[in-house]
C-alpha positions in Angstrom: 13.6 11.5 -23.8 16.4 11.8 -26.4 13.8 12.2 -29.2 12.2 15.1 -27.4 15.5 16.9 -26.9 16.4 16.2 -30.6 13.0 17.6 -31.6 13.6 20.8 -29.6 17.1 21.2 -31.2 15.7 20.6 -34.6 13.1 23.4 -34.1 15.9 25.7 -33.1 17.9 24.8 -36.2 15.0 25.5 -38.4 14.3 28.8 -36.7 17.8 29.9 -37.5 17.4 29.3 -41.2 17.1 32.5 -43.2 13.6 31.7 -44.4 12.3 31.2 -40.9 14.6 33.5 -38.8 12.5 35.3 -36.2 9.2 33.5 -37.0 7.0 34.0 -34.0 5.2 30.6 -34.4 8.5 28.7 -34.5 9.8 30.7 -31.6 6.7 29.7 -29.6 7.1 26.1 -30.6 10.7 26.2 -29.4 9.7 27.6 -26.0 6.9 25.1 -25.7 9.1 22.1 -26.7 11.7 23.2 -24.1 9.0 23.3 -21.4 7.7 19.9 -22.4 11.3 18.4 -22.1 11.7 20.0 -18.7 8.3 18.7 -17.5 9.0 15.2 -18.7 12.4 15.2 -17.0 10.7 16.3 -13.8 8.1 13.5 -14.0 10.8 11.0 -14.8 12.8 12.1 -11.8 9.7 11.9 -9.6 8.8 8.5 -10.9 12.3 7.2 -10.4 12.4 8.5 -6.8 8.9 7.2 -6.1 9.8 3.7 -7.3 12.9 3.7 -5.2 10.9 4.4 -2.1 13.2 7.3 -1.4 10.7 9.6 0.4 13.3 12.2 1.6 14.6 12.8 -1.9 11.1 13.0 -3.3 10.1 15.6 -0.7 13.2 17.6 -1.5 12.3 17.6 -5.2 8.7 18.6 -4.5 10.0 21.5 -2.4 12.4 22.6 -5.2 9.7 22.6 -7.8 7.3 24.5 -5.5 4.7 21.8 -5.0 4.5 22.4 -1.3 4.4 26.2 -1.6 0.8 26.2 -3.0 -0.3 23.8 -0.2 1.4 26.0 2.4 -0.4 29.1 1.1 -3.8 27.3 1.1 -3.2 26.1 4.7 -2.3 29.6 5.8 -5.4 31.0 4.1 -7.6 28.5 5.9 -6.0 29.3 9.2 -6.8 33.0 8.8 
């Protein structure tokens, strides 16, 4: 996990260099790397909760991340 965060920070530092400042490709890589870090953190949290058999905390995390929202919308659409 630290290596991913370090990679993201490294990209930002390169993007700030005069030769690359404002480069759209690097900007997109920075945004993508931040999203990858966030996704991995989420999966790590879910994995940890799942392995601890802590269903209540797992359900709370799913709700926060919107996993149930899609299912609820699908269920409502089926009912109509």
